[in-house]
C-alpha positions as CSV (number, residue, x, y, z in Angstrom):
1,M,73.3,70.8,60.8
2,S,75.5,71.8,57.9
3,K,78.6,69.9,57.0
4,L,80.8,72.8,57.8
5,A,79.3,73.2,61.4
6,Q,79.7,69.4,62.0
7,A,83.4,69.5,60.8
8,H,84.1,72.4,63.2
9,M,82.3,70.7,66.1
10,E,84.3,67.5,65.5
11,E,87.6,69.4,65.5
12,A,86.6,71.3,68.7
13,Q,85.8,68.0,70.4
14,K,89.1,66.5,69.4
15,C,90.9,69.6,70.8
16,Q,88.9,69.4,74.0
17,K,89.6,65.7,74.4
18,T,93.3,66.2,73.9
19,W,93.4,69.0,76.4
20,Y,91.4,67.0,79.0
21,E,93.6,63.9,78.6
22,K,96.8,65.9,79.4
23,S,95.9,66.1,83.0
24,A,93.3,63.3,83.4
25,R,94.3,60.2,85.3
26,Q,92.7,56.8,85.0
27,R,91.5,55.9,88.5
28,S,89.9,52.7,89.7
29,F,89.0,51.6,93.2
30,E,88.4,48.1,94.7
31,P,85.5,47.2,97.1
32,G,86.6,47.8,100.7
33,Q,89.1,50.5,99.8
34,K,88.9,53.8,101.7
35,V,88.4,56.9,99.7
36,P,87.8,60.6,100.5
37,V,84.6,61.9,98.8
38,M,83.8,65.4,97.5
39,L,80.5,66.1,99.2
40,P,78.5,69.3,99.8
41,T,79.0,70.9,103.2
42,S,76.3,71.0,105.9
43,D,76.3,74.9,105.6
44,S,75.7,75.1,101.8
45,K,74.8,72.5,99.2
46,L,76.7,74.6,96.7
47,L,79.9,74.5,98.7
48,A,81.7,71.1,98.5
49,K,84.8,69.8,100.3
50,W,86.7,66.5,100.7
51,Q,85.2,64.4,103.5
52,G,85.8,61.0,104.8
53,P,87.4,58.5,104.3
54,F,84.5,56.3,103.3
55,V,84.5,52.7,102.1
56,V,83.8,51.7,98.5
57,E,81.0,49.1,98.6
58,K,81.1,48.1,94.9
59,K,81.9,49.2,91.4
60,L,78.8,49.7,89.3
61,G,80.3,50.7,86.0
62,P,83.6,51.9,84.5
63,T,83.3,55.3,86.3
64,T,80.6,54.8,88.9
65,Y,81.0,53.5,92.4
66,K,78.7,52.8,95.4
67,V,80.2,54.3,98.5
68,S,79.2,53.8,102.1
69,T,78.6,57.1,103.9
70,P,77.3,56.0,107.4
71,E,77.6,59.4,109.1
72,R,75.5,61.2,106.5
73,K,71.7,61.3,105.8
74,Q,72.1,58.7,103.0
75,S,73.9,55.6,104.3
76,S,75.3,55.0,100.8
77,R,75.7,57.0,97.6
78,V,76.4,56.3,94.0
79,L,79.2,58.6,92.9
80,Q,81.3,59.2,89.8
81,V,85.0,58.5,90.0
82,N,85.9,62.3,89.7
83,L,84.3,62.8,93.1
84,L,86.6,60.2,94.7
85,K,90.4,60.1,95.3
86,E,92.8,57.6,96.8
87,W,93.1,57.7,100.6
88,I,96.7,57.9,101.8
89,P,96.8,57.5,105.6
90,R,99.2,59.7,107.5
91,V,102.3,58.1,109.0
92,K,102.4,58.8,112.7
93,E,105.8,60.2,113.6
94,S,107.0,60.5,117.2
95,A,107.0,64.1,118.3
96,E,110.3,65.6,119.3
97,V,110.3,68.1,122.0
98,L,112.8,70.9,121.8
99,L,113.5,72.9,125.0
100,I,114.9,76.4,124.5
101,Q,116.5,78.1,127.5
102,G,116.8,81.9,127.5
103,V,120.4,83.0,127.9
104,K,121.2,86.5,129.1
105,E,123.7,88.1,126.9
106,K,126.8,89.7,128.5
107,E,128.1,92.9,127.1
108,E,131.2,92.0,125.1
109,T,134.2,94.2,125.9
110,D,137.3,94.0,123.9
111,D,140.5,95.5,125.4
112,Q,141.5,97.1,122.1
113,Y,138.5,99.4,122.2
114,L,138.8,100.4,125.9
115,P,140.2,103.9,126.5
116,S,143.7,104.0,128.1
117,S,144.2,105.5,131.6
118,E,146.3,108.2,130.1
119,S,144.7,111.4,129.0
120,S,144.8,111.9,125.3
121,E,143.6,114.2,122.6
122,L,140.8,111.8,121.9
123,D,139.6,111.9,125.5
124,H,139.6,115.6,125.3
125,H,137.4,115.6,122.2
126,L,135.2,112.9,123.7
127,G,134.9,115.0,126.9
128,G,133.5,117.8,124.8
129,A,131.1,115.5,123.0
130,L,130.0,113.7,126.2
131,G,129.7,116.8,128.3
132,T,132.7,116.3,130.6
133,S,136.1,117.8,130.6
134,E,138.1,114.6,131.0
135,G,136.2,112.2,128.7
136,G,135.4,109.0,130.5
137,S,131.9,107.8,131.4
138,S,130.8,110.5,133.9
139,S,128.2,111.6,131.3
140,G,126.0,108.7,132.4
141,L,126.7,106.6,129.3
142,S,127.4,102.9,129.7
143,L,130.8,101.5,129.0
144,G,129.5,100.0,125.8
145,W,128.3,103.3,124.5
146,H,131.5,104.9,125.4
147,V,133.5,102.3,123.5
148,S,131.2,102.7,120.5
149,I,131.7,106.5,120.5
150,I,135.5,106.0,120.7
151,A,135.4,103.6,117.7
152,L,133.3,106.0,115.7
153,Y,135.7,108.9,116.4
154,Q,138.7,106.8,115.4
155,T,137.1,105.9,112.1
156,S,135.8,109.4,111.3
157,L,138.9,111.3,112.6
158,P,141.9,109.2,111.7
159,G,144.4,111.7,113.2
160,L,143.1,111.2,116.7
161,H,144.6,107.8,117.5
162,R,146.4,107.2,120.8
């Protein structure tokens, strides 16, 4: 290889090493420690997922471990550290039960929105809008709708107050 190609290759390797080490973590495990293992699924050997936890039997080298996999075809496997991660057991919390009771809502009525017993110009206008001559609720509308319509008339036609 030419000197120029070797120089470029060394520079690229340094950049790749720097990039890798930004997110890489030094991991080591002790024999007897539980670890999840990235293993191929039973459906496809090309599809892998975290399985376990399994127990580390022994450390074979700086990045190689022998892991016991008793529920698999091979009872133990030699795996690189990047296929292992630290097992953190879940803390069992007591479950809290919340009971929610349905409450039927009552229609809120406020006396300030209720029509007075006296006949007024507003009642006359409402009577025309509701299909009655006296206003009121003989049109079949509930009291809530009647109150809403009165409030709407009062805001849109300010001269029609009682």
